[in-house]
Every structure is written in C-alpha cells, then in structure tokens.
C-alpha positions in Angstrom: 8.9 4.2 8.8 8.1 7.6 10.2 6.9 8.7 6.8 4.5 5.8 6.5 3.1 6.6 9.9 2.5 10.2 8.8 0.8 8.9 5.6 -1.5 6.7 7.7 -2.4 9.7 9.8 -3.2 11.7 6.6 -5.3 8.8 5.3 -7.2 8.8 8.6 -7.9 12.5 8.2 -9.7 11.8 4.9 -11.9 9.1 6.3 -14.8 11.5 7.2 -14.8 12.4 3.5 -14.8 8.8 2.2 -17.8 9.2 0.0 -16.5 12.2 -2.0 -15.6 11.7 -5.6 -14.3 13.6 -8.6 -14.8 11.7 -11.8 -12.4 14.1 -13.6 -9.6 12.7 -11.3 -10.7 9.1 -10.6 -13.5 6.7 -11.3 -13.6 5.8 -7.7 -14.2 7.7 -4.5 -11.9 8.7 -1.6 -13.1 5.7 0.4 -12.0 3.3 -2.3 -8.6 4.9 -2.5 -8.1 4.7 1.3 -9.4 1.1 1.4 -7.1 -0.1 -1.5 -4.0 1.6 0.0 -4.6 0.0 3.4 -5.5 -3.3 1.8 -2.1 -3.4 0.0 -0.2 -2.4 3.2 -2.0 -5.1 5.3 -1.8 -7.9 2.7 1.9 -7.2 1.9 2.9 -7.3 5.5 0.9 -10.5 6.0 2.7 -12.1 3.1 6.0 -11.0 4.6 5.2 -12.7 7.9 4.3 -15.9 6.1 7.4 -16.0 3.9 10.5 -18.1 4.5 13.5 -15.7 4.5 15.7 -18.6 3.4 13.8 -18.6 0.1 14.6 -15.0 -0.7 16.6 -14.7 -4.0 17.3 -11.1 -4.9 17.2 -10.3 -8.6 17.5 -7.0 -10.5 14.1 -5.9 -11.9 14.1 -2.8 -14.0 10.4 -1.9 -13.2 11.2 -2.0 -9.5 14.3 0.0 -9.9 12.5 2.7 -11.9 9.6 3.0 -9.4 12.0 3.0 -6.4 14.3 5.5 -8.1 11.6 8.0 -9.1 9.6 7.3 -6.0 6.4 7.6 -8.0 3.8 5.3 -9.7 2.6 6.7 -13.0 -1.1 7.4 -12.7 -3.5 5.3 -14.8 -0.9 2.9 -16.2 -1.5 -0.1 -14.0 -4.7 -1.8 -12.7 -4.7 -3.3 -9.2 -4.8 -7.1 -9.1 -8.2 -8.5 -8.1 -6.9 -9.8 -4.7 -6.4 -6.2 -3.4 -9.6 -4.7 -4.7 -12.3 -3.8 -2.2 -14.8 -6.6 -2.1 -17.3 -5.4 0.5 -19.1 -2.1 1.2 -16.7 0.5 2.3 -17.8 2.3 5.5 -16.2 4.8 7.9 -16.0 2.0 10.5 -14.4 -0.5 8.0 -11.8 2.1 7.1 -11.0 2.8 10.8 -10.5 -0.9 11.4 -8.2 -1.1 8.4 -6.1 1.8 9.7 -5.8 0.2 13.1 -4.7 -3.1 11.5 -2.1 -1.2 9.4 -0.6 0.4 12.5 -0.4 -3.1 14.1 1.1 -4.6 11.0 3.8 -1.8 10.8 4.8 -2.7 14.4 5.0 -6.3 13.3 7.1 -5.4 10.2 9.8 -4.1 12.5 10.2 -7.5 14.1 10.9 -9.4 10.8 14.3 -10.4 9.6 15.6 -8.5 6.5 15.0 -11.4 4.1 11.4 -11.9 4.7 9.7 -11.1 1.4 6.6 -10.9 -0.7 6.2 -11.5 -4.4 5.0 -8.5 -6.3 3.3 -9.2 -9.7 5.6 -6.7 -11.5 8.6 -6.4 -9.2 9.2 -10.0 -8.2 10.5 -10.7 -4.7 10.5 -7.6 -2.4 12.3 -7.8 1.0 11.6 -6.0 4.2 13.7 -2.9 3.4 12.2 -2.6 -0.1 8.7 -3.2 1.3 9.0 -0.1 3.4 9.9 1.9 0.4 7.1 0.3 -1.7 4.4 1.0 0.9 5.6 4.6 1.2 5.5 5.1 -2.6 2.2 3.2 -3.1 0.5 5.1 -0.2 1.8 8.5 -1.5 0.4 7.6 -5.0 -3.1 7.2 -3.5 -2.8 10.2 -1.3 -2.0 12.3 -4.3 -5.2 11.1 -6.0 -7.2 11.7 -2.8 -5.8 15.3 -2.5 -6.8 15.9 -6.2 -10.3 14.6 -5.5 
C-alpha cells in the first residue's frame, strides 16, 4: 500500500503540468493520464465495496498471471473500457478532487475482507490482495507514460 501512496504523491506532483502533451509518446495529455489512472483506482475500489465476498470464486487466468508476474502492462496493446474514460473536462481542481477521493478509497480498501472483489474485463474476478497489485501496476504504467511526456 505504501507504494500506491507514493504513486499518488507523484501523480499529484504532475497535476500543475496536466495540459502538457507529447504526441510522439501518447495521443492524450498528462491530465488525461492522471484522470484515467485515478478513475480506475476509484471505480475499482467502489466495485470492491459493493461486492459480496461470498460470491468470490478464484480461477486461474493466464493474462492476470502474466501481468502480475511481469508487473507491467504492455504499452499500446489494450484500450481502456468506455466506463473508465474521462467524460468531462479535465481541470486542475477535478484532478485534485480525484486524488483526495483516491486517498479516501485506499483507507476504505484496508477495511474490506480479503474476498471482496471486482470483475476485470480481461482478468476476471480480482480480490482485495490482487487489487492492490493491480492498482500499483496500472498506476505505474500511466506514470511511465507521464514521465516520457
């Protein structure tokens, strides 16, 4: 969890530069990368909270295993689902609000039972322990893009 908190701090440090872009690296700007990363964190934790841990059914998934083993998401190979794409104008204040919500949600994550889960479109069911790994890998993926921009 400490790694995710450090990643949120780094995302926060990039907020003043949210309008910067580098089309050689990404078709979207730093603000979009930050917003998307925070949107995933916040929506995943919300889904965990709403889940029924008794319905968790662990299954092996080779995609999840590969990403979790390598701790990296290949760049440009997957498109984000519509539900986690930014829908409104991205501003410095909207990013700051999303960061604060992410910190609150991380505190909430610590209170959940191990079998709370969310269903990922490629990985299937992901429990609390795996979610922490997923958030860390996903956030690092977007931080690498931001650093390259």
